[in-house]
N, C-alpha and C positions, 0 to 999 in steps of 0.2 A: 356653470359650477354654481350650485346653490349657496345660500347663505350659511350653511355648516362646513363650507370649504371642500366639499367633495362633489363629483359628479354624481348625477342620478336624481332620484325621487327626493323630495323634501319630507321631513318627519311628518308634518301635518298631513300629507297625502298618504303615507304610509298608514298612519293612524285611520284615515278615513277607509282605507282597504280593510283593516281589521274590523271597523264597525259595519262594514258592508258584508263581512264574512267571506271576503274574497281571498283564496288561498295564495294569491300573488303577494299579499302583506307579508307571508313569511319569507318568500323569494326575495323581495326588495329588503327585508331586514336582514337577511343573510348577506346580500351583496354589500349592504351599507355598514354593518355592524359586526360580522363574523370575527374579523381580526381582533376587534376591540375586545369582545366578549371572551375570545380564546385567550387573550393575554391575561385577562383577569383571573380566569379559571387556572391557566398554567402557572401564574405566579403563586398560586395557593397550593396546587396539586403536583407541580413539577412531573406531569405525566401527560403527553400528548393525546393518548386515546382517551383518558378519563376527561380530559379538558374538552375534547371535541364533544363527548357525550353530554357534558355539562352544557355546553353551547345549544345543542339541538334541544335539550330539556329546557333551556331557558327561552328559546323561541316557541316551544310548546306552552310554556308558562305565560308568555306574552299572549298568545293566541287565546288561551283560557281567561286571561284577565281583562283584555281589551275586546269589546266592552265587558262590564260596565265602566271600567276605569278608563280615563282618557289622560294619559300622562302628559304633563306640560313640557317635560325634557325626555324624549324617548331614549336618549343614550344613557342618561342616569338610571331610568326605569329598568332598561335591560341589564345594565351594569349591576344594579341591586340584586335583580333576580338571579344572574349568573353567579354573583359572589355568594348568595345565599345557598344555592345549590352546590357549588364547590365547597363551601364550609361544611355543609351536611355530609358531603361525600368524604371529606377530609376527616370529619369526626367518625364515620363509619369505618374508614380504614386505618385510623390511628393506631389500632392495637396490631395491625399486620404490617403496615409500613408508614414511614414518617418522612415528612418533607422538612428538612433541617431549616430551610430558609424561613417557611412559615412558622415554625415552633419558636425560632428565634424571634420573629417579629411579634408573636404572642407574648413571649417572656418580656421583651422590651415594655410593651404597653401594660403589662400586668403590674408594673413597678408603679403606674400611675392609678391603677383602679382597684388594687387590692383594698378592701374596706371590711366593715362588718357584715356579718352574715344577712342582714335584712335588706340588701340591695338586690334582692331576687325577684322583686315583683315587677311587671311589665312597666307600671306607672313610673316606677323609680328609674328603670333603665331608660325610659324615654326622657326623663328629667335630666339625667346624667348626659345623654346624647345632645339634648339641647345645650346643656352647660358647656359641653366640649365644643359645640358649634359656636357658641358666643365667645369662648376663650380663643378659638381659631380666628374669628373675624378681627380680633385685636392683636393679631401677631403679624409680623412682616410678611409681605406677599410671598417672597421666596421660601421663608421658613414654613409657611402655611402649606404651600404646594409641595415642598419636600416631605412635610408630615403626611399629607394626603397620599403622595405617591408611595410612601412606605406602608402606612397603615390601612389605606382603603384599597390601593391597587396592588399591594404587596411587592412593589419593585425591589429588586436587590439593591444593596449599596452601590454596586458598580453602575447600575442603570441610573440611579439616582444622581451619582456624581457625574456621569456623562452628561445627563439631561441639563444639570444646572451649571456645567463647566466648572467643577470644583473638585478637590481630591477626595478620596473616599474617607480619609480621617476627618476633613472638614464636614463632610455631610453627616459622619457619625456624631461629630461635636454639636452641629447644629440640632441634630434630632435629640440628643441627650439633653441638650439645654431645654429644648422645647418641651420634652416630656417632664423635665424637672419643674418648670414654670406651670405646667398643666397640673401637676400634682399640688403644688402650692394652690393654684387656683381652686381646684376641687376641695381641697381642706378648707379654704376660706369659705367657700360656698356651702360647707357643711356636708358635702357628699361622701367624703372618706375621713377617717380618723387620723 
């Protein structure tokens, strides 16, 4: 068993395969991260077929990005690619079919982030993301992890409640209070009115 807690090839070895342009890199990535990436995509799309396509596209994206990139955490790198692909697909399909769970998640976060029209530039978005990261570093670890499970991984309330051994109403309450604190923090930092 490797240091990441699973059998198989370590991340640094998988990255070396990418740099060597060895197609075994995708095979090893799939063995180790297919379920992880599928869950991220499925939590956004609620459709197995679309989620599987997103995972395949994510692995292709990794192949195209490594090299020149050399991610320090392969799981986070793959998770980000998968999430972005799933979000793009979600946006594309929004007019035709909707995922109620993900729309609810976006509505919840929207309470914290609604602001003036000028928050459209890439630089300002990066600044807000950094401010949110700073805020989360100062939050109770369980509350931070619940927040990330909901708003990064798009977990359902039932999944969060089970993962943290709390009731769904407790999970909703923690997330509500954390969003409220985030909104206050972002106001104080001048990111929202």
